[in-house]
C-alpha positions, 0 to 999 in steps of 0.5 A: 499500500505504501508503494501505491502512495509514492507512485500516485504521489510521484504521478501526481507531481508530474502532472503538476509540473506539466501543467504549470510549465503549459500555463507558464508557456501560455501566459508567460513566454508567449506574451513576452515573445510578442515584444521581441524585436522580430515579432513585434512589428508583425504584432503591430501591424496585424492589430493596427489592420484588425486582421483576424490572425487565427483565420491567417493559419487557414490558407483557404479563407478569404481573410487569409487572401487578403491579410498576407499581401497586407502585411508583406506590404507593410513590412516592406514600407517599415523596412523603408 
């Protein structure tokens, strides 16, 4: 019986560590990544143009068709 409790405690501990790591990734690492110099200009363009970034991953959607060239154009303008 004590061996089962130890195994359960170990599994529970690993589970809680995994949940904590996922939480940290979602609410700490990703928001910090938005401020990286490589990503920030793209995020600013997406926010300014009110582009639904979720649709950007669906290549057949009309929003992606419109958003792609817009982002490319704005990035080229920002480089000049």
